[in-house]
C-alpha positions as CSV (number, residue, x, y, z in Angstrom):
1,M,253.0,147.5,125.6
2,K,252.3,144.2,124.9
3,L,249.9,142.0,127.3
4,S,251.2,138.2,128.1
5,L,249.4,135.5,129.8
6,S,250.0,132.4,131.2
7,S,248.5,129.4,129.8
8,S,246.2,128.8,133.3
9,A,244.9,132.4,133.0
10,W,244.4,132.0,129.2
11,N,242.4,129.1,129.8
12,R,239.9,130.7,132.5
13,L,239.3,133.2,130.2
14,K,238.3,130.6,127.4
15,I,235.5,129.6,129.9
16,V,234.6,132.2,131.0
17,F,233.9,134.0,127.0
18,L,232.4,130.3,125.9
19,T,229.7,130.9,129.0
20,L,228.9,134.0,128.0
21,G,228.2,132.4,124.7
22,V,226.1,130.2,126.2
23,V,223.8,132.2,128.1
24,S,223.4,134.7,125.1
25,L,222.4,132.0,123.1
26,S,220.1,130.3,125.4
27,A,218.5,134.0,126.5
28,C,217.8,134.4,122.5
29,Q,216.6,131.0,122.1
30,G,214.0,131.4,125.3
31,V,212.2,134.5,123.7
32,P,209.3,133.6,121.3
33,T,208.8,135.0,118.0
34,A,205.5,136.3,117.1
35,D,204.4,134.1,114.8
36,K,205.5,131.1,117.5
37,L,203.3,132.3,120.7
38,P,200.7,130.1,121.4
39,R,197.2,131.0,120.4
40,T,193.9,130.4,121.6
41,L,190.3,130.7,121.1
42,T,187.9,130.7,124.2
43,V,184.0,129.8,123.3
44,S,181.1,129.5,125.3
45,G,178.2,126.9,124.2
46,K,174.9,126.7,126.2
47,G,172.3,124.0,126.7
48,D,168.7,123.9,127.9
49,V,166.8,121.0,129.0
50,N,162.7,121.1,129.6
51,I,161.4,118.5,131.9
52,P,158.2,118.1,133.2
53,A,157.2,119.3,137.0
54,T,155.8,115.8,138.0
55,M,156.4,116.7,142.1
56,T,154.2,118.9,143.4
57,K,155.5,120.7,147.0
58,V,152.2,121.5,149.0
59,S,151.9,124.2,152.3
60,L,148.6,123.8,154.4
61,G,147.2,124.5,157.8
62,V,144.6,124.4,160.5
63,Q,143.7,127.8,161.4
64,V,141.0,128.1,164.4
65,Q,139.5,131.0,166.3
66,G,137.9,131.3,170.0
67,K,137.6,132.6,173.2
68,T,139.9,130.9,175.3
69,T,143.5,129.9,174.6
70,Q,142.5,126.3,175.8
71,E,139.6,126.1,173.3
72,V,141.9,126.9,170.7
73,Q,144.2,125.0,171.1
74,Q,142.1,122.1,171.3
75,Q,140.2,122.0,168.0
76,V,144.1,123.5,166.5
77,A,145.3,119.9,168.2
78,E,142.1,117.7,167.0
79,K,141.8,118.8,163.7
80,S,145.7,118.7,162.9
81,S,145.7,115.3,164.1
82,A,143.1,114.4,161.6
83,V,145.1,116.4,158.4
84,V,148.8,114.6,159.5
85,A,146.4,110.7,160.2
86,L,145.1,111.6,156.4
87,L,148.9,112.7,154.8
88,K,150.5,109.8,156.8
89,S,148.0,107.4,155.7
90,R,148.8,107.8,152.0
91,K,152.1,106.1,151.0
92,E,152.7,108.4,147.9
93,V,153.2,111.3,150.3
94,E,156.8,112.6,150.9
95,K,159.3,114.7,153.4
96,L,156.3,115.4,155.4
97,E,156.9,118.0,158.2
98,T,155.2,120.8,160.6
99,T,156.7,124.0,159.6
100,G,155.0,126.5,161.8
101,I,152.9,126.2,165.2
102,S,151.0,129.9,166.4
103,L,148.8,130.9,169.4
104,N,148.5,134.5,169.3
105,P,145.7,136.8,170.9
106,V,143.2,138.3,168.9
107,Y,142.8,142.6,169.7
108,S,139.4,144.7,169.1
109,Y,140.0,148.5,169.2
110,K,137.4,150.8,170.7
111,N,137.7,154.2,171.9
112,G,141.5,154.2,171.5
113,Q,141.6,151.2,173.8
114,Q,142.9,147.7,172.7
115,K,140.7,144.4,174.1
116,I,141.7,140.9,173.9
117,E,138.5,139.3,172.1
118,G,140.4,135.7,171.2
119,Y,142.7,133.7,170.4
120,S,143.9,132.7,166.8
121,G,146.1,129.1,166.5
122,T,147.7,127.6,163.6
123,N,149.4,124.0,162.8
124,N,151.1,124.1,159.2
125,V,152.6,121.2,157.3
126,S,154.5,120.9,154.7
127,F,155.0,117.3,152.0
128,R,155.3,116.4,148.4
129,I,153.5,114.4,146.4
130,E,152.9,113.5,142.5
131,T,151.5,116.3,141.1
132,Q,148.4,113.7,139.3
133,K,147.1,113.1,142.6
134,A,147.9,116.3,144.6
135,G,144.3,117.7,143.4
136,T,142.2,115.0,145.4
137,L,144.5,114.8,148.2
138,L,144.1,118.6,149.1
139,D,140.0,117.9,148.7
140,D,140.7,115.2,151.1
141,A,142.7,117.5,153.8
142,V,139.9,120.2,153.7
143,K,137.5,117.5,154.4
144,V,139.1,116.7,157.5
145,G,140.1,120.0,158.6
146,A,142.5,121.7,156.8
147,T,141.7,125.1,156.7
148,Q,144.7,126.6,154.6
149,I,146.4,126.4,151.8
150,N,149.5,128.5,151.4
151,G,150.6,127.5,148.1
152,I,152.0,124.9,146.1
153,S,155.6,124.6,144.1
154,L,155.9,122.5,141.1
155,V,158.9,120.4,140.9
156,A,160.5,118.0,139.0
157,S,161.7,114.5,140.1
158,E,165.2,114.5,141.6
159,S,166.3,112.2,139.3
160,A,164.9,113.6,136.3
161,I,166.7,116.8,137.5
162,A,169.5,114.7,137.5
163,Q,169.8,113.8,134.0
164,A,168.5,116.7,132.9
165,Q,171.5,118.6,134.3
166,Q,173.8,115.7,132.2
167,E,171.9,116.3,129.0
168,A,172.4,120.4,129.4
169,I,176.2,120.0,129.5
170,K,175.9,118.0,126.6
171,E,174.6,120.6,124.7
172,A,176.6,123.2,125.9
173,A,179.9,121.5,125.4
174,E,178.3,120.4,121.6
175,D,177.3,124.0,121.1
176,A,180.7,125.6,122.3
177,R,182.5,123.4,119.7
178,K,180.2,124.0,117.0
179,Q,180.8,127.5,117.6
180,A,184.7,127.1,117.5
181,D,184.7,124.9,114.1
182,A,182.4,127.6,112.6
183,L,184.7,130.5,113.1
184,L,188.4,128.7,112.8
185,A,186.6,127.6,109.3
186,A,185.7,130.9,108.4
187,L,189.0,132.2,108.9
188,N,191.4,129.0,107.4
189,L,192.7,128.0,110.7
190,N,193.1,124.4,112.0
191,Q,191.9,123.4,115.8
192,R,195.3,121.7,117.3
193,E,193.4,120.7,121.0
194,I,191.4,121.9,123.7
195,V,193.7,122.9,126.3
196,S,190.9,123.8,129.1
197,I,187.3,123.1,129.7
198,Q,184.9,125.2,132.2
199,I,181.3,123.7,133.7
200,N,179.1,126.7,134.8
201,D,175.6,127.4,135.9
202,A,174.6,123.7,135.9
203,N,172.1,124.0,138.8
204,P,168.8,122.5,139.6
205,P,165.3,124.3,138.4
206,L,163.8,126.9,140.8
207,P,160.3,125.6,141.7
208,L,157.3,126.8,139.8
209,Q,155.2,128.6,142.0
210,R,151.3,128.4,142.3
211,A,149.2,130.1,144.7
212,I,145.7,128.9,145.6
213,A,143.4,131.3,147.4
214,T,142.8,130.5,151.0
215,E,139.1,131.0,150.7
216,N,138.9,128.1,148.2
217,A,139.9,125.9,151.3
218,Q,137.0,127.1,153.4
219,A,134.9,126.1,150.9
220,S,132.4,123.3,150.9
221,P,133.8,119.5,149.9
222,A,131.5,119.4,147.1
223,K,132.7,122.5,145.4
224,L,136.4,121.7,146.1
225,A,135.6,118.4,144.4
226,D,138.5,117.0,141.5
227,T,140.5,120.5,142.4
228,P,143.0,120.4,139.1
229,I,146.9,121.0,139.2
230,V,148.9,121.1,136.5
231,G,152.8,120.8,136.8
232,G,154.0,122.8,133.5
233,E,157.7,122.4,132.6
234,Q,160.9,123.6,134.7
235,E,163.9,124.6,132.4
236,V,167.2,122.9,133.2
237,Q,170.6,125.4,132.2
238,A,174.0,124.8,131.4
239,A,176.8,126.1,130.1
240,V,180.5,125.3,129.5
241,T,183.4,127.2,128.2
242,L,186.1,125.6,126.0
243,Q,189.9,127.0,125.5
244,I,191.0,126.0,122.2
245,R,194.3,125.9,120.5
246,Y,195.0,126.5,117.0
């Protein structure tokens, strides 16, 4: 049996065959072969920068015990005012603020019974000062009325930390690049381009904590003369991850 097609039907059929051929060719070309797949290498580098802790954050205060609330409040107010006045008079003191005020009863226990013996009041402040000047200021604060040195934190200046973070990032990027160069050279491969960059852990360093015993603050001024405070160093870290096409 012989099938005959009209001219228009035959033309439509050729268009269908031609379209299917183009789609088939495009599909073949769209599937990458194994040797044409993009090849990437991911490396992470670290950077560490040490900077001096030139600033000291101090927490100190006044504690008073007495028989009545009025007596305690009066003494706390007088001593605290003297301490705050001293700190405000020193231009090198920064970020002075009150961190806590309290007034609590002091109990005694006898024969299973609780009895109020008096009251205890406190007023605490914190501030920052250059580390080399902190010892002398602590001595002066004790002389005018401070009875507690609760502790100190040693930190670098904000500008030094910001600069160290930038240096740490540069070191981390260089470390990652050197690792990639060494590996590609060992495998006899060539780097083409960096396709992705990620910066991690470029965070400020934690303060260095130092504790000063409370009895030091209650000692006589002569024993507290020239209290030494040594700053030490802080470490600023950063990490950089590179994705490299080769």
